[in-house]
N, C-alpha and C positions, 0 to 999 in steps of 0.2 A: 504494500500500500504506500503510494508516494503522494506526498502532500506539498502544496506550495508553501512559501516561507513568508507569507504576508503577516502583518501584525495580528490580524484576526485569528489565524491558525496558531500563532505563537501564544496568544492570550489564553487559548483553551487547551494548550498542550499539556498543562498539569492535570486537567480533568481527564483528558484522553489517556494520559499515562496511568492514572489510577484505574481507569476502565480496563486498559490492556494488561495491568498487573493482577487483575482478579483471577482467581484460580479457574473459573469457568471459561473466561475468554482466552486465557493462556493455553489451556488444554485444547480448545477448539482451533485456535490459530496455529499451534504447534503441529497439529495433525495435518494441516495443509501447508506447513512451511511458510507461514505468513509473517512478514516483518513490516514495521512502519518506519518510514524515513522521510525527512524533509529534504527538499532540493536546496542547493547552496543559496545563501542570502544574496539579494540583488541580482539574481540570474533567472529572470522569468522564462528565458528561452529553454531552460532545462525542462519546463513543462510544456514545450511547444506542441507535442503530439496531442495533448488534451486541449490546449488553448485553440488549436486549429479547429478541432471538432466543435468547441464552444462557439467559435466565430462562425462556422458554417451553420450551426443551429440558429444563432441570432439572425443571420442574414436571411435564412429561409423563413423564419417566423415573421420577420419584418415584411418580406415580400408577400407572404400569404395574408397576414392580418392587416397590414397598413395601419390606419387609424381607427379601425373598427373596435367596438366594445363587445366582448363576448363573456359568457359565464364560465364557471370552472369546468363543467363537463365538456364544453366545446374546446376549451384550451387543452384538456387532457387528450381529446380525440386528435386534434391537430398535432400536438407534440408527439403522440404515438406514430402518426403518419410520417412526420419528419424523421423520427428514429428509424423507421423502415427504409426510407429513401437513403439515409446516410449509411445504414448497414448494408444496403444493396449496391453501394458504389463499387466499381471495379478497382482492384488493387494489382491486377496483372494486365497483360496486353489484351486489347479489345480488337477483334477481327470483324471484318464486314461480311465474312462468309457464314451464312446461317448454319452450315453443316458442322462448323467448328464448335468445340465445347464452350460452355459459358465461361466468362472470365471469373476468377476467384474473387470473392467479396468477404467483408467482415462477417456477414451473415452465415457464410459457410463454417466459420469457426464456432458460431453460436448454435446453429441449427442444422448444419451439414447441407444446407441448400440456401438459395435465395428465398427471402420471405415471400416475394411476389410470384414465385413459381410453385408448381405442384411438386410434391415430394418425389413422384415417379417420372418427372419430366426427362431426366437424363438416364434413366434406367434402361438396360437392354430390353428390346421389345419382347424377347422370349421370357423375360423374368417378370413382366407385369402380370399381377394376379387378377382374377375375376372379381367383380364387385362383391361377391358373397363373402361375408366375414363370419367368424365364430367357429368354423371347423378347423381341425388340427392342420390339415395340409395347407389351407389358405394362410393361416398365421405363420407357419413355417416358411412358406414361400415369401411372405412379406418381410419376415426377419432376414432372410437371405438377401433380398433386394436392398434392404437398408444397410446390411453389412457391406455389400458390393459398392454402394454409393459412398460410404465412409472411406473404404480402402481406396477408391478411385480419387476422392478428394485429397487424401493424405499423400498419394503418389504425385498428384499434380502440384500440391503445396511444396513438396521437396524439390521437384524438378523445375518448376516455374518461378515461384515467388522467392524461395531461399537462394536459388542460383542467381536470379536477377539482383537480389539484394547484395550478395557477396561481390558480384561484378561491379556494382555501383560503388561500393566502398573501396575496391581496389583501384578504381579510376580516380575518385575524388578524395580519398583519405590521404591527407598530408598534414601531419602535426608534429612539429619539432618540439621535443621535450627538453626544456632548458632550465627547469626549476628542480631543485633538490632540497632535502631536509637540511635545515641550518642556514639557508639563504636569507639574507635581509631583503625585504621587498617593500615596495610602495603599494598601497591598496587603492584601487580606483573606486572612488565614491562619487555620489551625485552632488559634489561640491567643487569649489575652485581647486585647481591642482595644488596650489600652495597649502591647502588644508588637508591633503591626503595623508593618511596615517602610515607610520612605519610598522612593520611586523616581522616576525621570524617564522619560517616554515617549520611547523611542528610535525606534521604527518601528511603524506600524499595519499590521495584517493584515486584508485585506478578503475577504469571502466572495463566492460567485458571485452573491449577491443585491445586491451593491454596498454592503453594510453592513459596519461594523467588527465583527469577531468576536473578535479578540485583539490583543495588542500586545506588542512587545519592550520590556521595562522595564530600565533601567540601574540596577543596585544597587551597593552597595559591594563585593559579592562577584562582580560580573560582570553578564552579560545573562541575563534570564530571560523566557520567554514565558508570559503570563497572559491569561485571558479577561477581556473588559472588564466582565463582570458582577461581577468581584471587584476592580475598580480604582475607587477613590474619589478624584476630583480634589479638591485642596484649594482653598478659596476665596481664591486669591491674586490674581485678576484684578480 
């Protein structure tokens, strides 16, 4: 669970910490391997993947509603429809050939299919069962179709999306690592540069790509986590 670092979230962090420290919550979260983390301070782009979805939702609602006044049920209906549209957006190559498979979408991760399509749309023709339900053979046939669809999706996910993602980072990934523990640095804040504070790198935080993404910085006021893009090493070496 990743949270923004706004003052609102920091203000309730103590209450959240008490909630997460309860025995019931701890057991439930540990079973799923869940952890709670804040993004670095003054680095909203760390939450870019959810900020983008929030922006798309706001834009869509603004276009649909305009200046109209609606009640709660209408808002819930429209919000649900916006959710379906966003979850059905393609995340892999879209082809103009109708015979090609559907592009992968976030809905495939949630429901194994696009929400706006029928569950058996992509199933092999010989696997589609008859409309009758309730007998053993029909249920078995439907379970087999569902298993085939899931396996088909997982195979496409590995070969299409993950391969494209790896190739993208191989082309665009270029990050020189110039900061190390013990370095004296200036911290970029939203103030005049003359007022930027000095700190010492206490600990480095690495991402899954093996690169340094943030650092714990020792200040006069304590320890603060900042992204490396806002840390400027002094020329003291």
